C-alpha positions in Angstrom: 54.7 -41.1 -39.5 54.7 -37.3 -39.8 51.3 -37.4 -41.5 49.8 -39.3 -38.6 51.3 -36.9 -36.1 49.9 -33.9 -38.1 46.4 -35.4 -38.2 46.4 -36.2 -34.5 47.6 -32.7 -33.6 45.0 -31.1 -35.9 42.7 -28.8 -33.9 38.9 -29.6 -33.9 36.6 -27.4 -35.9 34.3 -25.4 -33.6 30.8 -24.9 -35.2 28.1 -22.4 -34.0 26.4 -24.8 -31.7 29.7 -25.8 -30.0 30.5 -22.2 -29.3 27.2 -21.6 -27.7 27.5 -24.8 -25.6 31.0 -23.6 -24.5 29.4 -20.3 -23.3 26.6 -22.1 -21.4 29.1 -24.5 -19.9 31.3 -21.7 -18.6 28.3 -19.8 -17.2 27.0 -23.0 -15.6 30.2 -23.5 -13.7 30.3 -20.0 -12.2 29.3 -19.7 -8.5 25.8 -18.3 -7.7 25.6 -14.5 -7.5 29.2 -14.2 -8.7 30.4 -10.6 -8.2 34.1 -11.2 -8.6 36.2 -9.4 -11.3 36.5 -10.9 -14.7 40.1 -12.1 -14.3 39.5 -13.5 -10.8 36.5 -15.5 -11.9 38.3 -16.8 -15.0 41.3 -17.9 -13.0 39.0 -19.9 -10.6 37.2 -21.8 -13.4 37.6 -25.6 -13.4 38.0 -26.2 -17.1 37.6 -30.0 -16.7 34.1 -29.4 -15.6 33.5 -27.1 -18.6 34.6 -29.9 -21.0 31.9 -31.4 -23.1 31.5 -33.9 -25.9 34.9 -34.5 -27.5 36.4 -31.2 -26.3 38.7 -31.5 -23.3 39.1 -28.8 -20.6 42.3 -27.5 -22.2 40.6 -27.3 -25.6 37.7 -25.3 -24.1 40.1 -23.0 -22.3 42.1 -22.3 -25.5 39.0 -21.6 -27.5 37.6 -19.2 -24.9 40.9 -17.3 -24.9 41.0 -17.3 -28.7 37.4 -16.0 -29.1 37.8 -13.4 -26.4 41.1 -12.2 -28.0 39.7 -12.2 -31.5 36.7 -10.2 -30.7 38.8 -7.7 -28.7 36.5 -7.4 -25.7 37.6 -4.4 -23.6 37.4 -6.4 -20.3 38.6 -4.1 -17.6 38.9 -4.9 -13.9 35.4 -3.5 -13.4 33.7 -6.2 -15.5 32.5 -9.6 -14.1 32.8 -12.8 -16.1 29.1 -13.6 -15.7 28.2 -10.1 -17.1 30.6 -10.5 -20.0 29.1 -13.9 -20.9 25.5 -12.8 -20.7 26.0 -9.4 -22.5 28.1 -11.1 -25.2 25.6 -14.0 -25.8 24.1 -12.0 -28.6 27.6 -11.4 -30.0 28.3 -15.1 -30.0 25.2 -15.6 -32.1 25.8 -12.8 -34.6 28.9 -10.5 -34.3 31.3 -13.1 -33.0 30.1 -15.7 -35.5 30.4 -13.1 -38.3 34.0 -12.5 -37.1 34.7 -16.2 -36.8 33.1 -16.7 -40.2 35.3 -14.0 -41.7 38.3 -15.6 -40.1 37.4 -18.9 -41.8 37.1 -17.0 -45.1 40.6 -15.7 -44.6 41.8 -19.2 -44.1 40.2 -20.1 -47.4 43.0 -20.9 -49.9 41.6 -18.3 -52.4 41.1 -15.5 -49.9 43.6 -12.6 -50.5 46.0 -11.5 -47.8 45.2 -8.1 -46.3 48.1 -5.7 -46.5 49.8 -4.3 -43.4 49.3 -0.6 -42.5 52.3 1.7 -42.8 52.7 1.7 -39.0 52.7 -2.1 -38.7 55.3 -2.3 -41.5 57.6 -0.1 -39.5 56.7 -2.0 -36.3 57.5 -5.4 -37.8 60.8 -4.1 -39.3 62.1 -2.6 -36.1 60.7 -4.8 -33.4 63.4 -7.5 -33.4 66.1 -4.9 -33.2 64.6 -3.1 -30.2 63.8 -6.4 -28.5 67.5 -7.3 -28.6 68.5 -3.8 -27.3 66.0 -3.9 -24.4 65.5 -7.6 -23.4 64.0 -6.6 -20.0 61.1 -4.8 -21.6 57.6 -6.3 -22.0 55.8 -6.3 -25.4 53.6 -3.5 -24.2 56.6 -1.2 -23.4 58.2 -2.1 -26.7 55.0 -1.2 -28.5 54.8 2.2 -26.7 58.4 3.0 -27.7 57.9 2.0 -31.4 54.6 3.9 -31.6 56.4 7.0 -30.3 59.3 6.5 -32.7 56.9 6.2 -35.7 55.1 9.5 -34.8 58.5 11.2 -34.6 59.6 9.8 -38.0 60.0 12.5 -40.7 57.4 12.4 -43.6 60.0 11.5 -46.2 60.9 8.3 -44.2 57.2 7.5 -43.6 56.6 7.8 -47.4 58.4 4.5 -48.0 56.0 2.5 -45.8 53.0 4.4 -47.2 53.9 3.6 -50.8 54.4 -0.1 -50.1 51.0 -0.2 -48.3 49.1 1.6 -51.2 50.7 -0.7 -53.8 49.7 -3.9 -51.9 46.2 -2.4 -51.1 45.5 -2.1 -54.9 46.5 -5.7 -55.4 44.3 -6.8 -52.4 41.2 -4.9 -53.7 41.5 -6.5 -57.1 42.0 -10.0 -55.6 39.0 -9.4 -53.3 36.7 -8.6 -56.2 37.8 -11.8 -57.9 37.2 -13.7 -54.7 33.6 -12.3 -54.4 32.9 -13.3 -57.9 34.2 -16.8 -57.4 32.5 -17.4 -54.0 29.2 -15.4 -53.8 27.5 -17.9 -51.5 30.1 -17.5 -48.7 29.6 -13.7 -48.6 25.8 -13.9 -48.5 26.0 -15.8 -45.2 28.2 -13.2 -43.8 25.9 -10.4 -44.8 22.9 -12.2 -43.2 24.7 -12.5 -39.9 25.7 -8.9 -39.8 22.2 -7.5 -40.3 21.3 -7.7 -36.6 19.5 -4.4 -35.6 21.7 -1.8 -34.0 21.3 -1.5 -30.3 19.5 1.7 -29.0 21.7 4.5 -27.6 21.4 5.8 -24.0 20.1 9.3 -23.4 23.7 10.5 -22.7 25.0 8.9 -25.9 22.2 10.6 -28.0 23.0 13.9 -26.3 26.7 13.5 -26.9 26.3 12.7 -30.6 24.1 15.8 -31.0 26.5 18.1 -29.1 29.5 16.6 -30.9 28.2 17.7 -34.3 27.6 21.2 -33.0 31.1 21.3 -31.4 32.8 20.2 -34.6 31.0 22.9 -36.6 32.5 25.5 -34.3 35.9 23.8 -34.1 36.5 21.5 -37.1 40.1 20.9 -36.0 39.2 19.5 -32.6 40.4 16.1 -31.6 38.3 13.4 -29.8 40.1 14.2 -26.6 39.1 17.9 -26.9 35.5 17.0 -27.4 35.4 14.6 -24.5 37.1 17.1 -22.2 34.6 19.8 -23.2 31.4 17.8 -23.1 32.3 15.2 -20.4 31.1 17.3 -17.5 28.1 19.0 -19.1 25.6 16.1 -19.0 25.2 15.9 -15.2 24.7 19.7 -15.1 21.8 19.6 -17.5 18.4 20.6 -16.2 15.9 17.8 -15.6 13.7 19.2 -18.4 16.5 19.0 -20.9 17.5 15.5 -19.8 13.9 14.3 -20.2 14.1 15.3 -23.9 16.9 12.8 -24.5 15.3 10.2 -22.2 12.2 10.3 -24.3 14.2 9.9 -27.5 16.1 7.0 -26.1 12.9 5.2 -25.0 11.5 5.7 -28.6 14.7 4.1 -30.0 14.4 1.3 -27.5 10.8 0.5 -28.6 11.7 0.5 -32.3 14.8 -1.7 -31.5 12.7 -4.3 -29.7 10.2 -4.5 -32.6 13.0 -4.9 -35.1 14.7 -7.5 -33.0 11.5 -9.6 -32.6 11.1 -9.5 -36.4 14.7 -10.4 -36.9 14.4 -13.4 -34.5 11.3 -14.7 -36.4 13.0 -14.2 -39.8 16.2 -16.0 -38.7 15.4 -19.0 -36.6 18.7 -20.5 -37.5 20.5 -17.9 -35.4 19.0 -19.5 -32.2 18.2 -16.1 -30.6 15.5 -15.5 -28.1 14.0 -12.4 -26.5 16.5 -12.7 -23.7 19.1 -11.3 -26.2 17.1 -8.0 -26.5 18.6 -5.2 -24.5 16.1 -4.5 -21.8 16.7 -0.8 -20.9 18.8 2.1 -21.9 18.2 4.2 -18.8 20.1 4.3 -15.6 18.3 4.1 -12.2 18.5 7.9 -11.8 17.1 8.5 -15.3 14.3 6.0 -14.7 13.4 7.8 -11.4 13.5 11.2 -13.2 11.1 9.9 -15.9 8.8 8.4 -13.2 8.7 11.8 -11.4 7.7 13.6 -14.7 5.1 10.9 -15.3 3.5 11.8 -12.0 4.4 8.5 -10.2 4.4 9.1 -6.4 7.6 8.8 -4.5 8.1 5.6 -2.4 6.8 6.4 1.1 8.7 5.7 4.3 8.3 2.2 5.7 7.4 3.2 9.3 7.0 6.2 11.6 10.7 6.3 12.5 11.8 6.4 8.9 9.3 9.3 8.3 10.6 11.2 11.3 14.3 10.8 10.1 13.4 11.9 6.6 11.8 15.1 7.8 14.5 15.8 10.4 17.4 15.2 7.9 16.0 17.8 5.5 16.9 20.5 8.1 20.3 19.0 9.0 22.2 19.4 5.7 25.1 21.1 7.5 25.5 18.3 10.0 28.0 15.5 8.9 26.3 12.4 7.6 28.0 10.2 10.2 26.2 12.2 13.0 22.8 12.6 11.4 21.5 9.1 12.1 22.8 9.3 15.7 21.0 12.6 16.3 17.8 11.3 14.7 17.9 8.2 17.0 18.5 10.4 20.0 15.7 12.8 19.2 13.3 9.9 18.4 13.9 8.5 21.9 12.9 11.9 23.4 9.4 11.7 21.7 6.5 10.6 23.8 4.6 7.5 22.9 1.7 9.5 21.6 4.0 11.5 19.3 5.6 8.3 18.0 2.1 6.9 17.3 1.2 10.1 15.5 4.1 9.6 13.1 3.1 6.0 12.6 -0.5 7.0 11.7 0.8 9.6 9.3 3.0 7.0 7.7 0.1 4.6 7.3 -2.0 7.3 5.7 0.8 7.9 3.1 1.2 4.2 2.5 -2.6 3.8 2.1 -2.6 6.6 -0.5 0.4 4.9 -2.2 -1.5 1.6 -2.4 -3.6 3.2 -5.1 -0.8 2.3 -7.4 -2.4 -1.1 -7.6 -5.4 0.5 -9.4 -3.3 2.9 -11.5 -1.4 -0.1 -12.9 -4.5 -1.1 -14.8 -4.3 2.1 -16.9 -0.7 1.7 -18.1 1.0 -0.7 -20.4 2.0 -4.2 -19.3 5.7 -3.5 -19.8 5.5 -0.4 -17.6 3.6 -2.4 -15.0 6.3 -5.1 -14.9 9.1 -2.5 -14.8 7.5 -0.4 -12.0 6.6 -3.4 -9.9 10.0 -5.0 -10.2 11.6 -1.8 -8.9 9.0 -1.2 -6.2 10.0 -3.2 -3.2 6.7 -3.7 -1.6 8.1 -5.5 1.4 6.5 -3.0 3.7 3.0 -4.4 2.8 3.5 -7.6 4.7 0.5 -9.8 5.3 -0.8 -9.0 8.8 0.8 -5.6 8.9 4.2 -6.8 10.3 5.8 -4.5 12.9 4.4 -1.3 11.4 0.6 -1.9 12.0 -1.1 -0.1 14.9 -1.7 -3.4 16.7 1.9 -4.4 16.7 2.9 -0.8 17.8 0.5 -1.1 20.7 2.1 -4.4 21.7 5.6 -3.0 21.4 4.9 0.4 22.9 6.0 -0.8 26.3 9.0 -2.7 25.0 12.4 -1.2 24.4 13.0 0.9 21.3 13.2 -1.2 18.1 15.8 1.1 16.6 18.6 -0.6 18.4 20.3 -3.1 16.1 21.1 -6.6 17.5 24.7 -7.6 17.6 25.9 -9.9 14.8 26.1 -13.6 15.8 29.6 -14.8 16.7 30.7 -17.9 14.7 34.0 -19.8 14.4 34.3 -18.8 10.7 33.7 -15.1 11.6 36.5 -15.2 14.2 38.8 -16.9 11.7 37.9 -14.3 9.0 38.6 -11.3 11.4 41.9 -12.8 12.4 43.2 -13.4 8.8 41.6 -10.5 7.0 44.2 -7.7 7.8 47.1 -9.8 6.7 45.3 -10.9 3.5 44.4 -7.3 2.7 48.0 -6.4 2.6 49.0 -9.4 0.5 46.1 -9.2 -1.9 45.4 -5.5 -2.2 43.9 -6.1 -5.7 40.9 -7.9 -4.3 37.7 -6.2 -3.3 36.0 -6.7 0.1 33.6 -9.2 -1.4 36.3 -11.2 -3.2 38.3 -11.2 0.0 35.3 -12.6 2.0 34.9 -15.3 -0.6 38.6 -16.2 -0.4 38.4 -16.4 3.4 35.4 -18.6 3.1 37.3 -21.0 0.8 40.3 -20.9 3.2 37.9 -21.8 6.1 36.4 -24.7 4.2 39.9 -26.1 3.3 41.0 -25.8 7.0 41.5 -29.1 8.8 39.1 -30.1 11.6 42.0 -29.9 14.1 42.7 -26.3 13.3 39.0 -25.4 13.2 38.7 -26.7 16.8 40.7 -23.7 18.1 38.1 -21.2 16.6 35.1 -23.3 17.7 36.4 -23.1 21.3 36.7 -19.4 21.0 33.2 -19.2 19.6 31.8 -21.1 22.6 33.7 -18.8 25.0 32.4 -15.6 23.3 28.8 -16.9 23.1 28.9 -17.7 26.8 30.2 -14.1 27.6 27.6 -12.6 25.3 24.8 -14.6 27.0 26.1 -13.4 30.4 26.3 -9.8 29.2 22.7 -10.0 27.9 21.5 -11.3 31.3 23.4 -8.5 33.0 21.8 -5.9 30.7 18.3 -7.2 31.5 19.1 -6.8 35.2 20.2 -3.2 34.8 18.0 -0.3 35.7 16.3 1.7 32.9 18.0 4.9 31.6 17.8 7.6 34.2 15.3 10.4 33.4 16.6 13.6 31.8 16.1 17.1 33.0 14.3 19.7 31.0 17.6 21.4 30.1 19.1 18.1 28.8 16.1 17.4 26.6 16.2 20.9 25.1 19.9 20.6 24.5 19.5 17.3 22.7 16.8 18.8 20.4 19.0 21.8 19.3 22.5 20.4 19.4 22.5 19.8 15.7 21.9 23.5 15.0 24.6 24.6 17.5 27.1 22.1 16.1 26.5 23.4 12.6 26.9 27.0 13.8 30.2 26.4 15.7 31.6 24.0 13.0 31.3 20.8 15.2 33.2 22.4 18.2 31.3 20.7 21.0 32.8 22.9 23.8 31.7 26.1 22.3 28.3 24.7 21.3 27.8 23.5 25.0 28.6 26.9 26.4 26.3 28.7 24.0 23.4 26.3 24.8 23.9 26.8 28.6 23.9 30.6 28.1 20.7 30.5 25.9 18.9 28.2 28.5 19.7 30.5 31.4 18.3 33.5 29.5 15.1 31.7 28.4 11.8 32.8 29.9 9.8 30.3 32.0 6.9 30.1 29.4 9.5 29.0 26.8 10.7 26.3 29.1 7.3 24.9 29.9 7.2 22.5 26.9 10.6 21.0 27.9 9.6 20.7 31.6 6.5 18.7 30.4 8.8 16.4 28.4 11.0 15.9 31.4 7.9 14.9 33.4 7.0 12.4 30.7 10.5 11.0 30.7 10.2 10.6 34.4 7.0 8.6 33.9 8.7 6.5 31.2 11.5 5.7 33.7 8.9 4.6 36.4 7.0 2.6 33.8 10.1 0.7 32.6 11.1 0.1 36.2 7.8 -1.6 36.9 8.0 -3.6 33.7 11.3 -5.1 34.8 9.3 -7.1 37.3 7.1 -8.7 34.7 8.3 -10.6 31.5 8.0 -8.8 28.1 5.5 -10.3 25.6 6.9 -12.7 23.1 6.8 -11.2 19.6 7.5 -13.4 16.5 9.2 -11.1 14.0 8.0 -11.3 10.3 5.0 -13.5 11.2 2.6 -13.5 8.3 -1.1 -13.5 8.6 -3.0 -16.3 6.9 -6.5 -15.6 5.8 -9.3 -18.2 5.7 -9.7 -19.8 2.3 -6.7 -17.9 0.8 -5.3 -19.9 -2.2 -1.8 -21.3 -1.8 0.9 -19.3 -3.4 2.5 -21.0 -6.5 6.2 -21.2 -7.4 7.3 -17.9 -9.0 9.8 -19.4 -11.5 11.0 -22.7 -13.0 13.7 -23.3 -10.4 11.1 -23.1 -7.5 8.8 -25.5 -9.3 11.7 -27.9 -9.8 12.7 -27.6 -6.1 9.2 -28.3 -4.9 9.1 -31.4 -7.1 12.4 -32.7 -5.7 11.4 -32.0 -2.1 8.0 -33.6 -2.4 9.1 -36.9 -4.1 11.2 -37.8 -1.0 14.2 -38.8 -3.0 16.6 -36.5 -1.0 15.0 -37.0 2.5 18.1 -38.8 3.8 20.1 -35.5 3.4 20.1 -32.5 5.8 18.1 -29.5 4.5 21.2 -27.5 3.6 22.8 -30.3 1.6 19.4 -31.2 0.1 19.1 -27.6 -1.3 22.7 -27.8 -2.5 22.0 -31.0 -4.4 18.8 -29.6 -5.9 20.8 -26.5 -7.1 23.4 -28.8 -8.7 20.8 -30.9 -10.5 19.1 -27.8 -11.8 22.4 -26.6 -13.2 22.9 -29.9 -15.0 19.4 -29.8 -16.6 19.2 -29.0 -20.3 17.7 -25.7 -21.4 14.7 -27.6 -22.8 14.0 -29.1 -19.4 14.4 -25.7 -17.7 12.0 -24.2 -20.1 9.4 -26.9 -19.4 9.6 -26.1 -15.6 9.3 -22.4 -16.4 6.1 -23.1 -18.4 4.7 -25.2 -15.6 5.4 -22.4 -13.1 3.8 -19.8 -15.4 0.7 -22.0 -15.7 0.4 -22.3 -11.9 0.8 -18.5 -11.6 -2.1 -18.0 -14.1 -4.3 -20.5 -12.2 -3.4 -18.8 -8.9 -4.3 -15.3 -10.2 -7.8 -16.5 -11.2 -8.3 -18.1 -7.7 -6.9 -15.1 -5.9 -9.1 -12.6 -7.7 -12.2 -14.7 -6.9 -11.1 -15.0 -3.2 -10.3 -11.3 -2.9 -13.6 -10.3 -4.5 -15.5 -12.3 -1.9 -13.2 -11.7 1.1 -12.9 -7.9 0.9 -16.6 -7.2 0.4 -17.5 -9.7 3.2 -15.0 -8.0 5.6 -16.5 -4.5 4.8 -20.1 -5.7 5.5 -19.0 -7.4 8.7 -17.2 -4.2 9.8 -20.3 -2.1 9.1 -22.5 -4.5 11.1 -20.0 -4.6 14.0 -19.7 -0.8 14.0 -23.5 -0.5 14.3 -23.6 -3.1 17.1 -20.8 -1.5 18.9 -22.5 1.9 18.7 -25.6 0.5 20.2 -23.7 -1.3 23.0 -21.7 1.9 23.7 -25.0 3.9 24.2 -26.3 1.3 26.6 -23.1 1.0 28.6 -22.1 4.6 28.6 -23.9 5.5 31.8 -22.5 2.4 33.6 -19.0 2.0 32.4 -17.8 5.6 31.9 -14.4 6.1 30.6 -13.4 2.4 30.7 -15.8 1.6 27.9 -14.3 4.3 25.7 -10.9 2.7 26.1 -12.1 -0.7 25.1 -14.0 0.8 22.1 -10.8 2.5 21.0 -9.0 -0.9 21.2 -11.7 -2.6 19.2 -11.6 0.1 16.5 -7.8 -0.2 16.3 -8.1 -4.0 15.9 -10.7 -3.5 13.1 -8.4 -0.9 11.4 -5.5 -3.4 11.6 -7.6 -6.1 10.1 -8.8 -3.9 7.2 -5.3 -2.4 6.6 -3.7 -5.8 6.6 -6.3 -7.1 4.2 -5.8 -4.2 1.8 -2.0 -4.5 2.1 -2.4 -8.2 1.4 -4.5 -7.5 -1.6 -2.1 -5.0 -3.1 0.9 -7.2 -2.4 -0.7 -10.1 -4.3 -1.7 -7.9 -7.2 1.8 -6.4 -7.5 3.6 -9.7 -7.2 1.4 -11.2 -9.8 2.1 -8.4 -12.2 5.8 -8.9 -11.6 
């Protein structure tokens, strides 16, 4: 009877493949883009969904806790469960397996028992006594007390524990040698799994190791704490040139490590490791930017004229609080005339066109560097058709209201519910971050009954009606009244005066008025002209209120004739296209359809996912060939057409000059602008495709 119970209660043996499947199952059950803390994500896991084969959810949970405890991961509140799983995937395949393998060796009947250290002997002897004396204390508090007691112990009393330890250690070493002789095959496997190449060190780690040796030569008695306290604040203060020395060394180590890892993966196929297990980079974002700067890579240009204006203005506003800088930039931008704004936009486009040469520079650097630069370089500004930053779009928008004003966020029932519950929840769950709090509120909303949701939906309808009424009222309001020359001048210098008077607006205002009154008339002429232009702006906007504004579709992409269709960029997109095209899910709404596709993708085996990934890569290769052919024909054809059109237009201009006068000049300028737009859009389109393909 007892034998049957023992056999049924016996724990299953977890082999290497099962451990890896457990990790994949846990990762597969995490929500998309999970940014919650480690403990939070772990507590929300549904272990019944993690269960696989003969392992129940409880078994999986126990094994996860056992492995994470055995390996002694230092999982602090800053780590995320997804990051822990991904970064420890390699460990599961080598270090963890080595540890687990050693654990199984220790369970071997012939494996000798490792002796306890002197401190642990003292701890085990005194723990029961102190636990009885202080039953209210946790294990951690008891450990702290006993650790302190052991440190305060006289040497003669410690000697007893040390002698016992040394005696048992000798016995253990002798028994271990005998075990190695009797079981050489077991230890060979352990050595193979522990031969994984060492990961490369970061620039700061390399510098720290170097400085640590020098520090210990000068102060051999220094503790680890002394070294950290002394060296901890020196790294950020190093000059860029000195930091580049360690960045270069770190990158050299990285290259060697990648080569060794590839060799190791080929030599040990039984480890089931792939190139995904290789550490990708040892540099931080700031260190990477520093290296790029030393390599001569140009800085990322502003995305539009307004961004360039703000960047230039902020360089002279270092004394102004950051909260006021953007407000002042916005105010000063509004004071610029349309011609001044267009001048900034043209300058920005020139910088962007220069920066576009990166597409040609990319051919002269390694493929790895191409991929790294292009993945970091957000080329969203080079949208097909020029987007809102092209001269054409600027012309169309020049008479509309300033685009710098942000639209109000849409009001929804869930948003109202979140805003109502958030303050109370923040007090009750102060341990949660803003993102975790938002997720919790979203879950609470989903669990809310339809009857309770009705209250918030009614509020949503009321607020939307008020918002629509307000927007109609705003449209009916008169434009902003024109400013006087003094007001315009004050707005342009208020930042300097606020900085001088330490943000005392009263003193700054009085000083500005006194300065204006003492200014000569010739100094005021520029501001008087700006006031006249502002008056014209007011009159123009007033006349525009009588006619509807042009409809502009934001983010509209230009489609060129004969342009090849863009392929899926990864395996998931290829899978999604296949699912959407076969019509199997047509009965579902689009949102639920995409959710179902995501769920099916998660349930696919890794082999199937790799198949879709290969299909997507093949499509990308085919697309690249077609695109290069199309671009070669398209760009040269456009240039020839432009040259012919320019010649024709010049002839027409000469014929019409005497008849049309200044009106023909205006139309020619518009045509030139449209040609420029077309050419810039085509170049931008070309660069975007080249960059995306390299990614």
